[in-house]
N, C-alpha and C positions, 0 to 999 in steps of 0.2 A: 575660672571659665567665665566668659561674658556671653550672655544671650542677648542678641541685638534687638529683638522684637518678640511679639507674641508668637509668631510663626516658629522662631528659634526655640522658644519655650516649649511649644507643642512637640517639636522634633526631639528635644531632650526627654520629654515625658514618654514618648514612644520608644526611645532607646531604653529607658528604664523599664518600661512595661515588659519588654522581652526578657528581662533578667529576673522577674519576680515570680514567686510561687507561694502557695499557702504556707502560713506561718511567718511570713516576712513582715517586718515593721519598718516603715519609712517615716521619719519625722521631718516636718517642714517648719523652719524657723525664719523669722524676719519681722520687721516692724509692720504696722498696719499699712496696707497699700503696696507691699513689695511683690505681691502676686502669688501668695501661697495657694489660695483657693483656685486661682487661674491654672496653676500647675496641676493641682489635684483634679480639676475638672478635665483637663486635656488627657491625663492619665486614665481616668475612669471612662471617658468617652471612647478612647482607643480600645480599652479592654472590652467594652461593650459592643464595639463595632458599630457605634451609632454617634455620628458627629453632632446630632441635635438632641441627644439625651439631656434631660433636665438634671443638672447637678447643682443644687443650691448650696450655699454656704451653711455649714452646721453650727454657726455661731449661736443660734437660739435653741436649736434642737439638741445640741451637743454631739449627737451621733447620727449619721446617715448610713443605712445599710443597702448594699447593691448585690443582687444575685446575678452574676455575670457568667458568660459561657465557660470560661476557663476555671474560675474560682470566684468566691465571694470577696467583696471589698467592704471594709469598714472605714468610713471617713469621720474622724472625730476632731472636734475643736475644744481645747481645754482652757480657753481664755477665761471662762466664767467659773472655773472650778475654785472652790474655796479651800480644799484640802484633800488628802489621800482618801478619806472616807467617801467623798463625792465620786472619785474615780472608781472605787469598788462598785458603787451603785450603778454605774453605766453598763457593767457586765461585759466589758470588752475582752477580759481575760478568758472567759468561757468559750468565746467563738474564735479567738485569735489563731489557734493552731490550725484552723481550717480556712482561714481568710488572710488576705493581705490587709494590713492596717496602716492607714495614713493618719498621722497625728499632727495637727497644727498646734502651735504654742506648747511644745513638749516641755519647756522649762517649768511649767506648772506641775509636772510630775517627774522631774529629773531624777529623783532618788529611786523611783520604781521602774525606770526604763531598763529593759534587758540589755545585756552587753552586745548581743548579736543584732545589729540594726544598721540602717543607713540614715545618716543625717544630711539633710539638704538645707542650706542656709542661703537666703536670698537677700541682696543688698541693693539699695539705690545709691549710685555714686554720681556726683556732679561731673559733667563732661562726657558721660557715656551716652547721653540722649534720654529723652523723656520716657521711652518705652523699653530701654535697655536695663538689664539686671546683671549684677555680678553674682555668680553662684559658687558656693563652696560645698563640695561633696566629700563626705567622710564616711568610709565604711569601718565599722567597729566589729571586732571578733571575726566570725566567719564571713561577714560581709566585705571585709577588706579585699580579698582576692577577687570576689565577684564584682566589686566596684572597678578594679583594674581591668577586668575582662570587658566590662561595659565600654570603657574608654578604648580598649584595643579593637573592639568590633567596630566602633564608630570610625576609628582611623583607617581600618581595613576597607570599610565601605567607601569612604571618601577617596582613598587611593585607587580603588578599583573602578571608580567612576559611577558608583551606585549611591553616592552620598545623599542625593535628593530623592531616592526611591521611597515609595510608600512601603511600609513594612507590615506584613500580616502574618500572624502566628499560624503555623501548620501543626496539626496533631502529629506528634512523634511516636516513637516506639517505646519499648520497655527499657531502653538504654538511657545513658546520661546525655546523649546527643539531643540537640534542639534544632528546629528548622523554622525558617520564615520564608514567605513568598515576597519577593522584591518586585515592585511594579514601578517602572520608569517609562512614562509615555506608553508606547505600544509594546515595549519590551518587558518580558517577565523572566525572572530567574529565581533560584532558590539559594538561600544562605544556609549552609550547614555549620553549626557551631558545635565542634567536637573537641573539647579540651582533652589534653593528654590524660589517659586513664591512670590514676595512681595505683601502684601495686598494693594489693591487700596483704593480710598477714600470711605468713608461711603456713601451708597446710600439709605439705608432704615433701620430704627431702630438701627442705629449706626453700621451696618454691611456692609462690602464691597460686591460687586456683587459676587466675587468668593466664599465667605463664604455662601451666600444665595443659590447660585446655586450648592454648594457642589463640587467645582473644587479642585483637588488635589493640595496641596501646596508643596509637596516634593515627593520623590520616594518611600516612604513606601507603599502607596496603590498599586503601580505597582508591587513591589516585592511580596506583599501579594497575589495579584490576580494571578500573574504568577505562583506562587507555588501551589495555590489552583486549578487553571485550569489544570496544569500538573498532579497533583495528581489524577484528575478525567479523565485522558486520552485525554485531549485537547492539541493541539500543540501550547501552549505559549512558548516563548523562555526560555531555561535554562539560569540561571544566574551564570556566571563563577566567577565574582568578583563584589563587591559592596562597595561603601562608602556612607552610608545612609546620613551622615551629610552633605556631599558635593554634593550629588545628582549625583553621577557618577556610572554607571553600565557598565559592559562588558557582553554582551548577546550572546547567540547562534545565529549564522547567519542562518536564515531560507531561504536565497536566495532572488531572485527577480522576480520569476514567479508569476503572479497575476491571479485573477479570471476574468479579462477582456482582450480583445485583439483588436488591430487595432488603427487607428487614424482617427476620434475620437474613443476613447475606447468604445467597446460594450461588453455586458455580454456574457460569455461562459456558456451556459445553464447547462452543467454537473457540472460546478464548483459552480454556484449559487445554484443548487440543493444540493450539498454537504454542502454549507454554511447554507442552511435552515436546513439540518439534524443536524448540530452543535447546532442550537438553539432548535430544538426538543429535543435533548439529554440533553441540559442544563436545559430546563424548565420542564423536566419530573421527576426531583428529588428535594426533599427539600434541600435547600442550606443554609449554616450557615451565620450569619451576621459577626461574629468575626473570624478573620483569623490570623495565626501566620506570623510574618515577620522575626524574628530572635529570638535566645534564650532570653526569658523574654521580648520580644517585640511583641505586638499584634496590629491589626488594625481592627476597626469596620466600616463596610460600612454604610454611612448615608442613610436616607430615601430619595427617589426621591419624596419629598412631594409637596403639593400644592404650597407652597411658592417658591420652586425652579422652578417648571414648569411654574408658572405665571411670574416670573421675566424674564425667558427666552422668553416667548411669548411677553412680553412687549418690547423686543428689536425691534420688528416690529414698534412700535409707536415711539421709541426713535431714531432709526437710519434709518429704511427704509422710513418712512414718510418724514423726511427732505431730504433724497436722491432724492425722487420723487417730491420735492418742495412743500410738504404739511405739515400739522400739525394736531393735534387732540385736541379737546376741553376737558376740565376736565370732563364734563358730559359723553362724548363719551368714554373716557378712563375708567370711572367707569363702564359703561355698558359693555365694552370689558372684564374687569376683572370679573365682575359678571357672564357673560356668560361662561367664561372659568372655573370659580370655579364650576359652575353647570355641565359642560361637563366632568370635570376631577374627579368629586366625585365618579363616578361608577368604573372606572379602578383603582383608588387609594384604593377602598374598598376591592379589591381582595387580596388574599395571595401574598406577594411579592416574586420575584425571583431576581437573579443577573441581572442587566441591565448594559451591558458593555459600552453602550452609544455611541460608535463610531464604530459600527459594520457595516462597509460598505467597498466598494472595495479598497480604498487606504490603508486600514489596514488589508487586508486579502490576504494571500499568498497561492500559490498552491504547495503542497508537494506531487508530483506524486508517490514518492517511498514509501509513507506511506499508511495505509489502513483506511477505514471508516472515522469517524469524525476527525481522526488525519491528514487527507489529507489537512485540512484547517489550515494554520498558522495564529495565532492571534497576533496582534501587539500592539494595542492601547486600554488600558482598565484601565488606572490609575484613570479615573474619574468615575469608576463603582459605582453604588448605588443599594439599595434595592428598587425595584419598579415593575411596570407592564412589563412582558416579551414582550408584544406586541410592546413596543417601539423599541427593537432591530430588530424585524421582519420588522417594517416600515423603520428603518434605512437602512436595506439591500435592500428591494424591492422598495424603493423610494430614490435611491442613488443620492445625490445632484450633483455628478460629472459625472454620466453615465446615458444615456437614457435607462431606463428599459421599454420596450413596455408594454402597458396595458395588453395585452393578456398574456404576460409572467408573469407579476406581479400577475394576477389572478390565473394562473396555479401554481405558487410557493406558493402563499397563500393557495391554496387548498391542496397542498402537506403537508404543515405544519398542517393545521386543521385536515386532514384525519389521519395523523400519531398520532397526539395528542389524537384524539378521539379513535383510535384503542388501544392506550396504557392506556387510562383513560376514562372509560364510563361516568364519571361525567363531563368531559370536555364539555363545551357549545359552539359550533361553532359560533352561531349567536352572542352570547355575546362577544366572542373573536374578531370577525370581527368588531363589533362596537368599541371596544377598539383600534383595529388596526387603524381604520379611525380617531378616536379621537387623538391618539398619533401621527399619521402621519401628521395630520393638525397642531398639536402643534409644531412638529419638523420642518415642512416647514415654519411655522410662525417665529420660532426662527432663522432659517438659512437665511431667507430674511433679517432679522435684522443684523445677524452676517456678512454676505457678504457685506452689505452696510457699516457696521462699519469698516471692513477690508480695504475698499476703502478709506473712509474719514479719519479715525483716524490713520491707520497704513500704508497708502500709497501703498496698494496692489489692484490696480484696476482689476487685472486679475480674481478676483473672481466674478466680475459683470457678466461675460459671462454665469455664471451658473444660474442667476436669472430667466430667462424664464422657464428653466427646473423645478426649484423648484416651481415656480408659477403653472405650470401645475400639479405637484404632489399635491399641495394644493387644486386645483380645484377638482381633483379626490376624495380626502378625504372628501371634504365638500359636496359631493353628497350623503353621507350616511344620511338617514332620521333622525337619532338621532342628527345630527349636523345642522338641518335646521335653528334654530334661529341664530346660529353662521354664517352660510352662508349668511343670510339676512344682518347681520352687515357688513360682508366683502364686499358683493356686493355694499353696500351703501357707504362705507368709504375708502376701500383700493384700491389705484391706481395700475393698471397693470404695470409691468416693461416694459421698452423698449424691442423691439425684434430686436436686431441687426442681419444683414444678416448672420453673422458668426455663429449664434446659430440657429439650426433647431428646430422646434417644435417636441415634442415627438409623436411617432406613436400612433394612437388610440385616 
C-alpha cells in the first residue's frame, strides 16, 4: 500500500482506529524519518477526538500514556532500550490488557512480542515522492482476519462513495456489531460493521445457543426488516449501500435524540407514549413471515417458539445462579422448565406478530420533525421473530436500563390495551395483560442471566448495575395470579441480587 501524503497517512490511521480495542498491540517499524510518530500521532488524536492534542515522540520518555474516551493508549519507543530487563521496568505488560499499545522500534524486543499483534512497516522509496510512504501491514494470530476486515471496510466505503467521509466512533450495544458516523460535507450516514456471527459450541440437540434462540447470523434479517418496516410507515433507517456477504451497511443517520433524558436517564412520557403507539400500529395488522432482502433473495422470520424462550430463561440457571454463588439441582431445573412450558403455552397459541425483540430505549430515537408513528426511529431488529406481540410491550415498559415507575408502566399498558380494544372488538384485555406479565417475567429472567454472563464471560461488569432494576421488574410480573406457581419456585430458589448504593430501587 502507498500513502501519497500526510493526509493519506491520517486516513489510514483513522481506518485502523475503528478496528482497535483494549488489549491490542500495534508495532510501528521503519528507519528514522519514515513517519512512525506521525502515524501514531494521527491515531491518538483521532481516538481523543482532538486534532490539536499534543502527542510528543516518546523517544526520551520511552513511554507516553493517554487516557482517552474509548480506552487508554500506551505509546512506547524502544529505540534506547539496552535489553529485556529495561522493557520489564517500563511496566507496559501490567496495563496492556486494558489499553491499546503502540510500539515504535519493536525489533528491540522482538523475542518478547506476543503473537497476536498488528505490524505496520513504513518505507521511503525513490520515485514515490518526498512525502509518500510505502506501508506493509501484517496481522499475526487473531489480528490476521481483523486486518483483512479493515481492508474490506475501506474498499466498501470507497465503492459506496463515502471514501472521503470523516469517521467517528459511535457507542454500540452488547453485541459484536460496531458503528461509526460518516460525515461527508453536509451529508451524514452510519456505517454498521456486522461480521457474520460464528456458530458457538453445540449446547442442545447438536445446535448452538444462537440457532436455538434464533439470533441473526448475518445482516440479511436486518435488511429485510428495515425495508418491511419502512414500507409500512415506520422509521427504520434507509439503507444507502450494502455488502450482504461481508456484513457491511451504510444506513440513514436518524440522529441521537432519544426517548429518555437526564442522568440517570428517565423516560420522557410523550416519547414513551409514541413508542407504545408504534406497537399498537404494528400489532393491529396481519404481518407476513417472508420478506424480500434483495432481488431473488428472501428471508423468513423464525418462530419465537418454546425452545427459544426456554433456553433464554435457562440463562438464569446457567449464569445468574453461579454469579450469586449458587447452583440448581437437576430436579429443580426440570421443575423450572416444566413451569415455563406451562406458562408459555397460552401466549404461544395466539396468532403471531412481528416481535422486534429489542424494543427499548437504547434502540429508539426521537424524530421530532416527523409525524405520528414515524416520530420514533427504530434501530435494532435483526433478531426479529414471529411471536406474541406482548413481548415488545414488556421490553419497552420494563426497560432494563431505565427506571420506568410502576404508575407510568400501568398507564402506558392501559393506553396500549384501550387502543387495541377500540380497533378490534375481539381483542381480550385480560388475556393480553396475562401474556404481558408472562413475557415480562421471561424477559427479566433472561436478562438477569445475560448481564451475569456479560460480566463473567465477556469482562463487562458495568451491566451488573442494572440487575436490581431487572429484579424489581421480575417481581412486578410475578404478581400476576396466572404466574403464582412460577412465583413460588422463584421465591424458593432464586437469590436476590446485591443492591449497591449506586443503584436506586424503582419507584412504586
